[in-house]
N, C-alpha and C positions, 0 to 999 in steps of 0.2 A: 146635281141630282134633279131629276124631273119632278115638277110639282104635281100635286093631285089634280089640279085644274087642267094643266097641260096634258096630262095623261088621259083625262076624261074627254078632252077635245080631240085628241088623237084617236081615241076609241070611237067616238061619235062620227068621225069623218068617214070611216069605212066599215062600220059594224053591220053585220047582216040582220041582226035583230037587237032588241033592247038590252039583252043580257049577254051578248056576244063579246067575249074578251079573249078568245083563244084561237080564232080563225087565223090563217096565215096572213090575210090582209091586215088585220088588226095588229098582229105581232110586228109586221113590217112597219106599220105606222108608228107604233110606240118606239121601236128601235130607231126610226128616223129622227124622232124628236130627241131621244137620248144622244144620238150621234151628233146632232146639231149643237147641243149643249157642251158635250165633251170636246168637240172641235174648237169651240170658242175658248174653253179652258186651256187646251193645249197650245193655242196661238199665244195666249198670255203667259203661259208657264212652259217654256220650251224644254226645260230639263226635267219635267215630270214624266219620267219614262214609264211608270206604271199606268198613268192615264193614257199614254200613247198605246201601250200594249192592250189596254181595255178597249180603246177605240178600234184598233185593228180587229179584235175579237168580235166586237159588235158589228162591224162592217162585214166580216165573214159570215156571221150568223144571218144577217139580213140577206146576204147573197144566196145562202143556202135556201132560205125561205122563199125568195123570189124564184129560184130555179125550180123548186118543188111546185110552186104556184103556176109557173110557166108550163110545166109538163102536164099538170093535172087539169088546169082550166085556163086556157090561153086568153079568153075574153076578159076574165076577171083580172088576170095578170096585166093586160094592157090598160084596163081601167085604173088599177092600183098605181101603176107607174105614172100614168097621166095625172092622177089626183095629187100624188105626192111630189111630182116634178122631178122624178129621178131620171138619170141617163141610163140607157141600156141599148 
């Protein structure tokens, strides 16, 4: 589970304003942090199939958000992918 501090750091990384928590960039950032944590959990617990399923769902959600961002605002998409270090 992502801690409150980790979530705040993820939000601060890409927020458009002080109270921005819902923009696609911020949502992708939060999902990326959660994916990192669940990935470590799945590496240590290979038979935790529900965690694997949740990980796949989070990756799919992030993919959809990035696709939306790419189609609506390509410059912001490029900046988001670069800041988070994602492959695309």
